[in-house]
N, C-alpha and C positions, 0 to 999 in steps of 0.2 A: 845763372841766377842763384843756383845752389852755392856756388863759391862766394857770391856776394853775401848771401844769408849767413854762411859759415863765418865770414869775416865779421859780420855784425854781431853774431852770437859770442864770438871771442872778445869783442869789445865791451861786452856787458859784464865786466869783471868786478866792478865795485861801484859803490855809490859815490857821487860827487862829494867833495869836501863839505859843501854847504848843506847837502842832504844829510850827511852824517851829523853835522853840527845841529841841524834842525831837529833831530830826534832827542837831543839832550834836554830841552825844556819841556818835553811833552808831558811827563808825569807831573811836574810841578804845575804847569798850566792847566792840566786836567782838573786839578783840585779847585782851581779858581773859576772853572767854567760853570756858568749858571745852569740850574737844573733844567730850564726849558731847552737849552742847547743840547744837553745830554739826552733829553727826550727825543729831540729831532734826530740825533745820531742813532738812537735806538730804533726809531721808525725807519730810517734809511737802511739799517741792517735787516730789519724785517722785510723790506721791499726787495733787497738783494736775495733773500731766501725765497721769496715768492717768484722772483725772476727765474731762479735756478729750477724750481719745482714746476712752475706752470707758464712762465713768461711774464705773468703779472701785467702791469700796465705799461711795461717798458718795450713790449714787442713792437717792432718797427714795420713799416710798409714797404714792400718791394718796389712799388710804382715809382717812388722818388729816385731809387737807384737806377731803374731801367731808363728813366728820363735822362739821367746823367750819361748813360751809355749812348742813348739816341742822339745826344748832342756832340759826340766825338766827331772830329773831322775825318774825312776820307773813308767812311764806312762802305763796305761792299754791300750788294743787295742781299747776299747770304747772311752777312752779319746783321743787317737791319731786320731781316726776318727772324733771326734767332732772338734778337732783343724783343721784338714784338710778341714772340711766342713765350717769352720768359725763360728761354734756354740760354742763360748767360754762361753756363758751364761750357758751351761750345766755342766761346770766344777765345782769342789768344791771351796768354798770360800778360803780354805787354798791354793789351787793352784793359784787362782787369786791374793791373798795377796803376795805370793812368787814372782810372776812376777812383780807386782806393786812395791814391795820393790827394786827389781833389777833395775827397770827403774829409780826410784828415785836416787839410788846410782850412776848409770851410768851418768845421767844428771847432778848430783852435781859435779862429777869429770870433766865433760866437762865445766861446768860453772866456775870452779876454773881456768882452763887454759884460758878460754875466758876472765875472769876478770883480770887475771894477764897480759895478752897480751894487753888489752885495757887500763890497768892502767899504762903501761910503760910511756906513753907520758903525764901523768898528766891530768889536768882538761879537756884539749881540746879533748882527746880521749874519753871522756864521751859521745860525740855525737855519736860515734859508739857503745858504750857499752849499752846504753839505749834500742834501738830497738832489739839488740841481746839478751839481758837478758829477755825482754818481750817475744820475740819469743821462747826462750828456755823454759820459764815457761809455755807458752801455749802448746807447743809440749809435755812437760812432763805431763801436766794434761790430754791432749787428749789420750795419750798412757795409762795412768792410767784408764781413762774412758773405753777404749777398754778392758783393763785387767779384769774389773768387768762386762763385757758384755754389755756395753752401747755404743751407736753410736754417736760420736762427730759431725757427719755430720748433725744431727738433731738439729734444733734451740733450742729445750728444753735443750739439753745437752750443747750447747755452752753457754747458759745462766747459767747453773749449773757450768760450768768451770770458767766463769767470776766471779761468786760468790765465788768459791774456791780461786781464785786469790785475790779477795778482802779480804776474810777471813784471809789469811796468812799475810796480811799487816795491819790489823785493830787492834785497841785497844780493851779493854774489852767490852766497850759499843757497839762498832761496831760488835764484834764477837757475842755477845748475839743477836743482831738484825738479823744478817745473819743466825744464827742457827735457829731462829724462822721462818724466811722466807723460809728456806729450808725444813721445815716440809711439805709444800705443795707437794714436790717431792716424799714424801713417802706415800701419800694417794693412796688408791687402784686404783682410776681412772688413775693415772699416768699422769695427765695433768698439764701443767704449767698454773697457774692462771694469769689472766690479770694484777692483781695488782703487781705481781712479775716483769713483764716486765716494768710497769710504775715506779716501785720502783728504777730501775737502773738510772732513770732520764737521759736517753740518754747516759749511761755509764760514765758520768762525775764524779759522786760520787766516783766510784771505782778508776778512774784514779787519782783523787786528792789525795786520801789516799795513793795509790800505789807510786806516784811520790814523795810524801813527804819523803818516806823512803830512798831516795837518798841523804838525808841531810849529813850523815856522809861520804858517798862516795865522794860527792863533796868536802867536807872539806879536806879529805886526798889526793884526787887526785890533789889538788893544787900543790903538790910536785911530780914532775916527778920521775920515777923509784921507789920511795917509794910507789907510787900508785899501783905497781905490787902486793905487799904483801896485802894491804888492799882491792884492787879490787878483787883479787883472793878469799880472805876469805869471803868478803861480798857477792859476787856473789854465792859462794857455799852455804852460809847460807840462802840466799834468795830462791834458788832452793830447798834446803833441807826442809825449812819451807813450801814451796808451795807443794812439793811432799807429805809431811806428811799430810797436810790439805786435799789434794785430796784423798789420800789413806784412811784416816779415814772416810771422808764424803761419799765417794762412797761405802766403805765397809758397812757402816751403812745402806745405801739404799738397797744394795743387801741382807744383813742379814734380814732386815725387810720384804723384798719381799719373801724371802725363808720361813720365819715364816708364812706368810699369805698363801703361796702355800701349806704348810704342815698342815694347819688348826690350 
């Protein structure tokens, strides 16, 4: 599993050509964005800050994740009891990975419908799309955290989740820095270092990178109705990338912890 994850990390070397190109019109389009869209974006930023500090309204419920585990085929009685007791950490990483993959697929399908719906009205419906997409991404990452036996209610995990969100939207240099900073989470003490929290710079660094990735979406949503196609595709891609980052980074943590436990 660790070899698979290392291969994936090495593949995160650069942005796709279209993602690079998508950044180019961002500044120009930002000037054309109506004030009410800017206000919505500002509100979404505030909600991200609230999530990091207290969980805000984005905290998810463990019961839905436990239900996914309970529906897995071929469970033993010991596994069923662990799921019923909420001790998901006792399950095999293969079981965890299966549920995390299903969560990513399910959320990506939801994001496709969401993006197509908000894309119907063109640029102006972006005001509704931004907070919805951020909320979907955060919910996806929290459910993936639960799948690998981590509690997103803990501030340590909310910080890790924000880092996963940042990673999925960063370029090569940003991804290298994030992978390096996340090494602290795999240390035996399991504590978040003070410099990790300071590194977020009040969550603004992550938000700036994340919102820049709406460049292409803004461009295509200038055209009503056609925005359905691009909104659906881009929302799906955003959630797929976010889910993949969360699954790989959480699986790495769990695998390293299992290796330490087994000596």
